Every structure is written in structure tokens, then in C-alpha cells.
C-alpha positions, -999 to 999 in steps of 0.1 A, spaced: -502 189 278 -517 174 244 -534 139 244 -541 128 213 -574 117 203 -572 97 175 -596 85 147 -595 47 138 -563 41 120 -572 26 90 -591 55 82 -562 83 88 -535 64 70 -557 54 40 -559 94 36 -527 99 46 -506 79 31 -533 74 0 -529 30 1 -554 11 -5 -571 -10 21 -553 -38 7 -522 -26 11 -525 -7 49 -537 -42 54 -504 -61 41 -484 -35 64 -508 -39 95 -503 -80 92 -466 -75 85 -460 -54 116 -482 -79 137 -460 -106 129 -425 -86 133 -443 -87 168 -446 -119 171 -414 -131 160 -397 -102 184 -417 -119 211 -408 -150 206 -374 -142 199 -377 -127 237 -393 -159 251 -366 -185 240 -333 -159 246 -346 -166 284 -349 -200 278 -315 -200 264 -302 -182 292 -315 -200 324 -307 -235 303 -267 -222 301 -265 -217 264 -263 -179 269 -250 -159 298 -274 -133 299 -309 -119 283 -322 -82 286 -353 -81 258 -377 -60 244 -411 -81 254 -438 -58 263 -425 -29 242 -431 -44 205 -461 -19 194 -446 12 202 -413 2 187 -436 -6 154 -447 29 154 -413 42 157 -398 27 130 -424 37 103 -417 71 111 -380 64 109 -362 74 78 -330 75 61 -303 93 78 -327 94 110 -303 82 145 -310 61 170 -298 67 206 -315 37 225 -324 16 254 -313 -19 255 -351 -33 250 -353 -18 213 -351 -57 194 -384 -48 178 -377 -16 159 -345 -28 149 -363 -58 134 -390 -37 117 -365 -20 101 -347 -49 89 -316 -37 109 -319 -72 132 -324 -104 118 -338 -136 139 -306 -154 134 -284 -123 145 -304 -114 175 -294 -150 190 -257 -146 176 -257 -112 198 -267 -138 227 -248 -165 224 -219 -139 219 -208 -144 184 -173 -128 177 -179 -128 138 -188 -94 127 -205 -110 95 -229 -131 115 -234 -109 149 -231 -73 129 -240 -53 160 -207 -56 180 -192 -88 169 -198 -104 204 -183 -77 223 -218 -63 239 -243 -84 255 -275 -93 231 -299 -61 236 -275 -36 224 -277 -23 187 -260 -4 166 -251 -3 127 -224 3 109 -211 38 99 -176 28 81 -162 10 57 -137 -20 59 -114 9 54 -124 28 83 -143 58 57 -175 68 67 -201 55 51 -235 73 31 -251 73 61 -279 102 49 -288 72 28 -293 44 56 -308 44 89 -285 49 120 -284 33 153 -256 44 175 -245 15 196 -258 15 228 -244 15 261 -257 -2 297 -256 29 321 -292 41 323 -296 71 304 -262 70 293 -276 71 258 -290 109 258 -261 129 262 -250 113 228 -289 116 210 -284 155 222 -254 158 198 -265 138 171 -296 161 170 -274 189 172 -256 178 140 -290 182 122 -290 217 131 -254 225 116 -259 204 88 -294 228 76 -279 266 90 -240 264 86 -227 270 50 -201 258 29 -193 219 48 -188 199 15 -189 169 32 -228 172 38 -244 154 14 -228 121 29 -239 128 64 -273 147 59 -299 157 35 -298 196 43 -303 188 84 -337 168 74 -328 144 103 -341 132 135 -321 116 160 -343 91 182 -340 85 216 -354 59 241 -354 56 280 -375 34 304 -394 53 328 -374 44 361 -345 56 342 -354 91 338 -349 96 373 -309 101 360 -292 135 359 -280 126 324 -318 126 316 -326 158 329 -296 174 316 -307 163 287 -342 175 284 -328 209 295 -301 212 271 -324 200 239 -350 225 251 -324 252 250 -309 242 219 -339 235 201 -325 205 180 -344 179 159 -348 149 188 -381 126 197 -375 111 230 -396 82 238 -402 69 273 -411 33 273 -432 35 307 -439 0 321 -441 15 356 -414 1 372 -375 2 374 -364 -33 376 -387 -42 407 -389 -6 423 -421 8 414 -426 44 399 -437 59 430 -401 53 440 -389 70 410 -412 93 396 -427 129 415 -464 121 406 -452 89 388 -456 107 355 -428 116 335 -451 134 312 -470 150 339 -438 168 359 -427 180 324 -453 201 314 -435 234 318 -414 226 291 -442 220 265 -438 247 242 -465 275 238 -469 309 223 -447 324 253 -414 307 242 -396 275 229 -400 240 242 -413 208 235 -437 192 220 -451 164 244 -472 138 235 -489 110 257 -498 74 243 -512 41 258 -484 16 249 -511 -6 236 -534 9 211 -516 5 175 -535 31 158 -525 56 187 -495 52 187 -491 52 147 -504 85 146 -485 99 179 -453 87 158 -458 104 126 -470 137 145 -438 138 163 -419 129 132 -433 157 113 -430 183 134 -392 177 146 -386 172 114 -397 205 98 -393 224 126 -362 214 145 -387 211 182 -376 186 205 -404 163 208 -413 141 241 -435 111 241 -445 94 270 -455 58 260 -474 45 292 -498 14 300 -468 -5 289 -459 -41 303 -429 -62 307 -438 -97 305 -407 -115 319 -398 -90 340 -362 -71 340 -342 -96 329 -328 -131 329 -313 -123 364 -349 -125 385 -392 -130 381 -413 -106 379 -437 -124 399 -417 -116 435 -427 -81 432 -457 -76 415 -493 -78 426 -516 -104 412 -538 -76 398 -512 -60 384 -499 -93 367 -535 -98 357 -536 -64 341 -500 -67 320 -516 -102 307 -548 -85 295 -533 -52 280 -500 -67 266 -492 -48 236 -493 -80 212 -526 -94 226 -543 -58 224 -531 -57 186 -540 -90 179 -575 -83 191 -579 -48 171 -570 -64 143 -598 -92 148 -620 -62 156 -615 -45 125 -617 -73 104 -583 -71 89 -572 -107 97 -591 -141 106 -585 -160 140 -574 -191 121 -549 -167 97 -532 -153 129 -530 -188 141 -513 -194 112 -493 -166 109 -484 -171 146 -476 -205 142 -451 -197 110 -432 -167 134 -427 -194 159 -410 -213 132 -393 -188 118 -376 -179 156 -367 -218 160 -350 -223 130 -333 -189 133 -319 -199 167 -311 -235 159 -290 -219 128 -273 -193 148 -260 -218 178 -249 -243 149 -229 -211 137 -214 -199 169 -207 -238 181 -192 -249 150 -156 -237 159 -149 -244 191 -162 -283 183 -134 -283 156 -111 -268 180 -122 -295 202 -115 -324 183 -81 -309 177 -73 -304 214 -86 -339 215 -64 -352 193 -34 -334 203 -38 -341 239 -40 -379 228 -5 -379 214 11 -358 242 -1 -384 265 12 -409 246 47 -399 246 48 -385 281 58 -402 311 29 -380 329 2 -395 312 -12 -403 340 -16 -362 342 -27 -355 309 -53 -383 302 -77 -364 326 -71 -333 304 -79 -351 274 -113 -366 288 -125 -334 303 -122 -318 269 -139 -351 252 -166 -350 272 -177 -315 269 -211 -310 252 -211 -275 241 -170 -266 241 -161 -230 248 -129 -213 231 -115 -208 269 -117 -247 276 -104 -260 250 -71 -234 257 -70 -235 293 -68 -274 286 -37 -270 264 -20 -247 286 -24 -267 317 -9 -298 300 21 -281 293 30 -277 331 31 -317 332 57 -317 301 77 -286 309 110 -311 314 104 -333 279 110 -324 243 91 -343 218 71 -335 188 35 -336 198 48 -309 227 58 -288 198 29 -292 179 7 -283 215 29 -252 216 24 -242 179 -17 -251 182 -19 -225 211 5 -198 195 -20 -201 163 -48 -204 183 -41 -172 206 -29 -150 181 -62 -156 161 -86 -154 187 -75 -125 207 -81 -100 180 -118 -110 181 -120 -96 219 -93 -70 220 -89 -50 186 -100 -19 177 -96 -3 210 -80 24 186 -81 32 150 -68 3 126 -69 26 96 -46 48 75 -61 77 95 -50 64 130 -34 93 154 -1 71 149 0 80 112 1 114 112 34 125 107 51 152 128 54 187 110 77 214 135 64 249 138 83 270 119 92 308 122 104 343 106 139 354 118 119 383 137 93 363 151 79 380 182 75 370 219 33 367 221 12 361 251 13 324 241 -30 322 240 -28 340 211 -9 312 197 -37 289 199 -64 315 194 -47 323 158 -42 281 151 -82 281 162 -85 308 132 -65 291 104 -86 257 113 -118 273 117 -114 287 81 -98 256 63 -121 231 77 -155 244 79 -170 208 95 -149 222 128 -167 237 154 -162 243 191 -183 247 224 -182 250 262 -185 272 293 -182 306 282 -160 297 251 -185 320 225 -190 352 233 -161 360 253 -137 337 239 -127 314 269 -124 323 298 -83 325 289 -90 343 256 -80 314 232 -109 318 212 -110 358 209 -130 369 184 -135 338 169 -178 338 177 -179 374 157 -160 358 128 -175 325 124 -209 327 140 -227 313 175 -231 278 155 -196 270 153 -184 292 183 -208 285 205 -215 288 244 -230 261 264 -247 260 296 -233 242 329 -238 208 318 -203 193 312 -219 156 304 -242 170 278 -211 190 264 -195 157 257 -229 141 247 -228 166 218 -194 163 209 -199 124 207 -232 130 187 -213 153 164 -185 132 157 -205 103 147 -221 117 120 -192 134 103 -187 167 118 -151 175 137 -167 189 172 -140 209 199 -160 198 233 -144 225 258 -148 214 295 -136 246 312 -114 232 341 -96 197 345 -112 193 375 -146 194 355 -137 166 339 -152 145 367 -186 156 354 -185 141 323 -161 107 334 -186 88 331 -197 95 293 -159 98 285 -152 62 299 -184 45 291 -195 60 255 -168 74 238 -136 54 251 -155 24 241 -170 30 205 -149 19 182 -139 -11 202 -176 -23 213 -184 -20 173 -151 -39 161 -142 -8 148 -177 -3 127 -185 31 142 -160 62 152 -167 99 170 -135 118 166 -142 142 193 -119 166 207 -120 174 239 -98 207 254 -97 215 287 -68 234 308 -57 226 344 -23 221 370 -7 241 391 -34 269 400 -46 275 433 -72 256 452 -92 224 457 -112 230 426 -93 248 397 -59 231 401 -65 195 398 -43 164 379 -63 137 384 -44 123 355 -43 85 367 -77 77 370 -81 96 332 -51 74 323 -72 39 338 -104 53 328 -102 67 294 -84 36 276 -96 40 241 -91 81 244 -56 98 235 -46 115 266 -23 147 252 -3 170 280 14 198 264 37 218 283 30 249 262 3 266 238 25 257 207 28 221 219 -12 225 223 -21 240 186 -1 209 171 -16 187 189 -51 203 177 -40 201 141 -28 165 145 -58 154 157 -80 168 133 -60 144 106 -69 115 125 -100 93 131 -98 89 168 -108 108 201 -83 129 223 -83 149 255 -63 178 254 -49 192 287 -41 230 288 -17 246 310 -32 264 329 -10 291 340 7 292 307 -15 315 286 2 347 293 38 332 297 61 341 261 63 319 231 72 328 194 44 334 174 50 304 144 42 311 108 26 279 95 0 280 120 -27 251 108 -3 227 95 26 221 120 18 192 139 27 177 173 32 138 171 7 112 195 33 93 219 67 106 216 86 122 241 107 154 240 141 159 256 141 191 268 176 192 288 202 167 284 226 154 311 242 126 323 234 118 357 196 107 360 166 112 335 140 133 355 104 125 336 77 149 336 46 167 315 27 199 316 35 229 339 58 207 365 85 208 338 92 249 344 96 240 381 116 210 375 139 231 347 145 254 377 160 226 396 180 212 369 199 245 376 199 245 407 214 205 406 241 216 383 257 241 408 260 209 433 278 189 405 242 169 392 238 174 353 199 158 347 183 149 316 143 163 317 123 147 293 87 156 286 66 125 279 40 148 262 15 123 258 3 97 286 -22 79 260 -1 64 242 30 66 261 66 71 241 61 44 213 96 49 199 108 37 236 131 69 239 128 70 278 147 38 281 175 51 264 178 79 285 178 57 316 206 36 297 226 65 297 222 79 332 215 47 350 189 66 375 156 71 369 128 101 387 93 104 379 78 139 389 43 144 388 11 163 406 -9 139 408 -14 122 437 10 93 450 1 59 427 -12 79 401 5 89 366 40 82 383 33 47 389 15 47 356 49 64 339 76 39 363 58 10 347 58 17 314 95 27 317 106 -3 342 90 -29 333 73 -22 297 103 -10 286 132 -32 307 141 0 321 153 -20 353 186 -33 332 200 -2 331 192 13 368 219 18 395 197 32 417 162 27 427 139 41 406 117 66 425 85 90 417 75 125 433 41 134 436 17 160 453 6 153 487 -25 126 491 -49 154 492 -65 181 476 -42 214 466 -47 238 501 -58 275 486 -31 301 476 4 303 467 15 286 501 -15 261 497 4 252 461 35 253 477 26 225 505 3 204 484 26 199 448 62 188 443 82 221 445 116 232 430 130 225 464 112 192 464 127 185 434 167 192 445 163 172 475 148 143 461 176 140 434 200 154 458 189 125 480 199 96 455 232 111 448 238 110 487 233 77 488 258 69 460 281 91 469 281 105 506 311 118 503 307 138 472 273 144 481 265 149 521 233 146 537 214 180 532 198 178 569 
């Protein structure tokens, strides 16, 4: 452990940066003013929540001074992946104004007024804009960057690893022509912040270990105030000291590791020196650094949901008052003769005025629209009441809206919609005006809460045209894995910004040899092995994709996606949405699954993925040619996607296309692989081979089935081709190896409800799924756990037995 022994700040700073004393003094005073402004924002923010003007607050009070030090070391091109208490850091870099702080607290949906998230995240969640209005990248190397925060504790850590790894790639991989827009020769640092209690999470440890192995430029600050909400450190951390138990990670002459720095969170000069040292080491040497910032406080407790007086002792509360970092900085300024008491009082008075004015401006801005809508609705309801026989019911709605002091959008809209119930049998101009107002208001307002789940740029996956694979006349039948391998070869050759990594991905060319020879050809940085750590494999991909690279993160088996599911769901799937289209991570996640033998390598949890990964394209190709086409398509778009290859399909024979790297499988488009007139059979992936066999058997008894491969679960059948098939056959069976109620239920809803397939049905639409349990081991286990060809045959035959028992007598 290297605990810093710092000399007086003014001597070090002047010597290092060649500042005059006056310049140094001006910087210190400005830093203190920023700290005071930030603290006042926290204090008034809590008050706004407790008075009901804001819904929830979680603030950065007590962490101001170390964040000033971090901001001083932060440079253009750097990225932050942080913690929802980093408001002072953002303010110090002029990335967050007082008015924007309160706009976030009030949930202003105007992205110009609330640039962090356009009201989609609660206050304390910070981000910068990586994209232009048209969805193209800004020059990230010329601006200071913050990746969009998420609330789950330690959830910021996996992404941090990828943000740091990008610098390593940009420094060491030749031929990345896009690099000047994203990196200055890999000199950027990824800065992470986390609370001391959150270091108990597995994601923290997985990331810390991976960064030490990979040796990437990452500086992680642990804000240690000795509590996790109300739970003290003795229940959180062995020895109650994160840097103490990480001593084994300290680099030494025996090998790589971390530089570990421990520094008091209330000492402005020591913090400045610590962060400058960390920046120099990490930026120049590409070494990860952990800064344990201890003896911090949390003056208002965890959040507005409770009070810290309930769980802190009187001694602790008194200590926190004395060693509050702002109090200590103020005392140091006075002792160092950098300002007088009167000067600081004047500064503090001015800071409070700035915050009050910013708060007022933000409140006026966020209430302006609802108040205008309130007047309009009051007038509309008044007119409706005057012309309606149900005036006695409508008038109270009008009065309720009229009396609202701080109206909210939903209150106004709700009143209008309720009023329509009372005039449902009437027809007059007042009713028409109200209907038009409601429709217009929803059309204008709904996008503020629902837009940008997917890309709305010209690079959306839905805008990528299909290109069919083409074949030579004498095209060879080959093991399907070779189509993937040769297609990846074309990708890596033509797109130097692409790279792939995962367990067994590098040296042996993945467990199914779909990357055979690729590491030898393209190097260990572009085709890389990774440790057994699925969450941070995903995090590597997210972070690198946010910095302009085109990563493919390989999760060895679909079952192992569960290790990374929280990161995929909370971070990757929501990124474009939670930034209202201002950040993106076009990561491709590669995995394989379905129809193997045993509980742990044959999973098909597609229903769960469909529900949890809205915002990510979920693609389920039935063969490797289609899979290769999906990779080519996703690399042309700016959206994330999950591709599930068929685990039992690598050794099956397919013809080798002659336009590798060029053909594209469209997302959201189904394919009819067998035409028929009697019933529509719908499925995807490996199960289709079973269905094809069953269809041949059904033909022998006079049932001609049409088979459709959905190919893409998200998005699903954007051309509504499935309902066209149902309109022809009038019967529908969805077959799936997911559990009952899983993907089959989702598919059925899409066809019957969303595509109105119910209109064409002459028989009850049905599903055939796996059993509710996981598949048992062995071929017999597969047969008795998942749909077999006999199951499909008998299910279809049963449907036709009900239709015509004479023609199709019962089998048993």
C-alpha cells in the first residue's frame, strides 16, 4: 500500500504547473465556490422532494472535494462511468449547471433543459452527448465524456472496463482509420466511481480482477463514508477497509497489478496530489489505479427516503460535522491565507443566490407547459359541461383541474379522458374539440417518454437492406462452422474496428471452431481470450462500443447469458432510451444454444430474454449462413443485437456462399421454409429441423403444413407475413423449446392479437413447448423434455381430429 505523504498544495502545484500564486489562489477559490454551490443544490434538492415538488432525491453532499480533484485530472477524450453522487464532478467540468441539476430533479423532458436524460432518469444520473442530431458520432476525443449512469449498485463497473480497454485497442491496433474521432493514440483514461458498500457486489470484484489482468487505463475511486444506506462497513467489507484487502493487487517487481492510493476525503491538497499521480500513471503506463478515498461523510444520509440520524451515533454525527470535506477545505483556505473570512462569507452568499435562482428558473421552465395545458383543459371542460346533459359530472373534473397549484401532465390528460365517459352518447363540437386536444396532446407528449428505444437514425437495423447469399455453380457442401469462420475472416479484414473476445474465443478459435485461425491472423487484441466472467465480457463490449469500436462479445453458451443478464438488461438494452438517443453502444453479443443434452448446455430461456432485453435485437438463426448474414447486417447498423447460433448445427452441411462478408439477413423478417395449405407451424432455431421431419410425416396422412421460421424475435415479423399465412391455412401452432408461457406465448400474442390473426382462425390457436423443467441429461433426456417430431405430429393430428374425426380418427 502506498499512502501518500503530501507536501503543502500550493508549493507542489506552483512547481508542477508553473502557476503564479494569484492563479493558484483563483483556482482554489473557484473550486471552493463549486463545492459550495453543489452542497447548496443538495440541501435545496432535498427540500424540494420533501415539499412534494420533486419525487425522489439522491445527492452528492459530502463527496464534493474529492470530485474536484478528479475533475482536475480529467482530460478531453476521457470517460466517466460513475455513481449517482458525482454531481460536483460534473459541475466542476461545466457539464452540469445548477438549472440543469434541478431540471433533472423535476423530471423536465426537454433535452435542451435537462441534457442528462431528458427526464427519463431520476436526478443524480449523469451523462454527456456522444451523438449528433442525426445519430452520427461527435468527436469524442475533443470533449469530456460521461457514460450514462444506471442505478443498480456496481452496475457501472463492467462498462468501465470496456471504456478503458478501448484506449488499449486504439493505442496498439494498427489501421483503425476512425481513431482520431475517438482517441488520441489511446491516451484516454476511464474514470470510475463507486460507494464503499457497493464494493461488496460481485460486479466490482469481477471488474477489478479483469482490469488487473488486462492492464487497462482505469482509475476507480471508492467514496468511503463507512456506510451502505444504514448498514455500517463492518457488515460490508472484510477488515472494514477495501484498500487493505486489495493489497494483493498492488503491482510490484513480481508482476502487473494495480497502483493503490489511499487518501483522506477531506484533505484538498492530498486529494489533488493523489489524482494527479493516478492520472499520470494510468494515462502513460496503461495501469489500473484504485484510489480509496476514506473519511468521507454523507450529511443528509443516503437519500430523501430516510434520515441518517436514525442509524448514526451522536459521536459519528459530531465527527461528520467537523470533518465535512467542505468545512475542512474552508478551514484550509483560511489557514493558508488564500481568502479572508469575509471573502468566503461573500462567496457563500453569492453561491446560495446562484442556486436559488437556478432552482427557480428550472421550476418555472418545467411548470410552464403543464400550466398552459391546465388552462386549455379548464376551458375545454367548461365548454363540454355547458353543452352536456351530464354537466354535474363534468363540472367537478373542471374544478379539480382548475384548483391544481402545480399541475402535472398526467392529471390534465386524465381529467379529459374521464370526461369523455360522460358524453359517450353525445355528439357536439365541444366533445370533438376535447377529443382532438387529447389526441394531439398524446401525440406530442408520448414520445418524451417512449422514443429512442431503438435507433431512429438512418443506421437503424430496419434500414439495412437484405442481400441474399450467392453461390458458385459448383458450391461445396461444407461444415457450417466454416461459413461462420470465413465470414468472420472477411469482417476482420475489411473492418479494422471490429474485434471479438470471450471464453476460448482466441487461441483455439472458439469451442466449435467458428474462429479457427483468426487470432493467429489478426492478433491477440482483436481475437482475444477472456476469463470466465460473463458480466465483464458484456461490459467490455458495452464500453468499447460506446467509444466507436465494433466489438463482438462472445458468451460461450446461451445458459451463461444469465450471468450477464443484469448488465444486458439494465445497461445495454436501456442505453439509447435512457439518454433519449444521445448515446449508443452497437454491441453484438454472440452465443449458442438449443437442443443439446443436459440442464446446463441446452437452455432456451428466450421468453425471459424477450421480456428483459427490449432495446436489443434478438436474432435466432436456424443455420450458420443466416447467422453470418445477421453479423453482416448488425455491423452496418448502430444498434445492439444478440445472435443465438444453433449449438448442434456447426457440423451440419451447408453450401459455401461466394459473397462472404457482403450478404445480409434482414432483422424482423420471417421466412417460409415450406409451403402448405392446412396449418401454419411457427418456430425458430434447431426446432425447425424437427418440425420439417414432422411435416413430412403429416403429409403421409393428408395434412399439408406450412412452416415459417421467425428468424428474429425482436423485432418480430415487421411485414406481418405470419398473419397472411394464417389467413390461408386458418390454423396455427407455435412450437418452441422454451418453457410453457415463454417465447411461444409471446409469438402467439404477436400473431393472434397484434396482427389480428384471430379473425382467420377456424381452430383454437395452440402452442407446443418444452416441459416446465430444464432438460434432463442425455438423448433420452432431450426427447422427454423438449418437443420431438412425434410430439409435433400428434399435436397437429389432434387439431385435425377435432376438425374432422372421420377423416382423422383418434390415434389413441
